[in-house]
N, C-alpha and C positions, 0 to 999 in steps of 0.2 A: 335153438340148441347152440351152446357155446363150445367151440372146440378148444382144447388146451394143447399147447405145443409140447411135444416130447422133450424131455431134458436130454440135450446132446452135449457130451463133454467138449470142452474147449481144446482146440489143437494148440500145442505148445512147441517151443523150440526142441525140447527133449523128444517129443513125439515125431517131429520131422527128422531128427537125427536117428531115432530108432528105425524109422521107415527106410532111411538110406542104408542103415546097417543091415536090415533084413533083405532088401531088394537088390542092392548093389554088392553087398558083401564087404563094405569098408569096415574098419574097426570102429568101435564106438567113439573113440577119441577123434579119429579122422572124420567121421560123420558129423560130430558136434562142431568141429572146426570148419567144415565145409558150409554148414548152415550159418555159422557166424560170419564167414567170409561173404556169403551171398547177402545177408542182412546188412553188413557193413557197407557193401558196395551200393546197395539201394539207398541207405541212409546218406552216404557221401554225395550221391547224385542229387538227392533232394536238398541237402545242405548247401550245395553249390548253386541251387536255384533251378535245377533242371527237373523235368518230368520223367517218370519211369513208366514205360509201356511194356507189359508182358503179354506177348501174343497169345490169343485164345483165353486170356485170364482177365486182363483189365489194365487200367492206367491209374497211377497215382499222380495227381497234379497239384501244384501249389497255386493258391489264389490269394491275391492281396486284397484285403478289405480296408477301405478308407475310414477316416474318422466319421462317426455317426452318433446320433443322439438316441439313447435308450431311455426307458422309463421304468422306475421301480414300481412293480405292479401293486405293492401294498400301499405305498404312499402317494404314487403318482408323480413323484419328483423326477425331473429330467436329469439324466446323468450322461456325460460324454463317454463313449466307448472308443478307446484308443485304436489307431490303425494297427493291423496285425496281418500275419500270413497264416492261412489255414491250409491244411492238407485234405484233399478230397480224393475219393476213390470212385472210379467209374468202371463198372464191370463191362466186359466185352459182350457182344451180342450172343456169342456161343455160351458164355457162362450164364447169361440171363435165360436163355432157352433151357439149359440144363436145370436151373433152379425152378423154372416154372413147369417142367414136365413131371 
């Protein structure tokens, strides 16, 4: 028997701002501004080459990938893949436990 996953709506910036508005009582504009400030701070840290660790949630880490050779699966032709930086997320142990319960 195949189980289908329930459709869960995506959490957006507006949803985060609404939650701040409801729980803390900030105005909608202040809530939206606070969400933007937090996301901007995280973005700036990553752009500066640092990692971001959020206790009990997880870590955003930058990883540099070197030049490598890939292959076009249709034709089999080898193609060079240029070096790049990728962003990875590693959930905390606490978040993993919550997801698996």
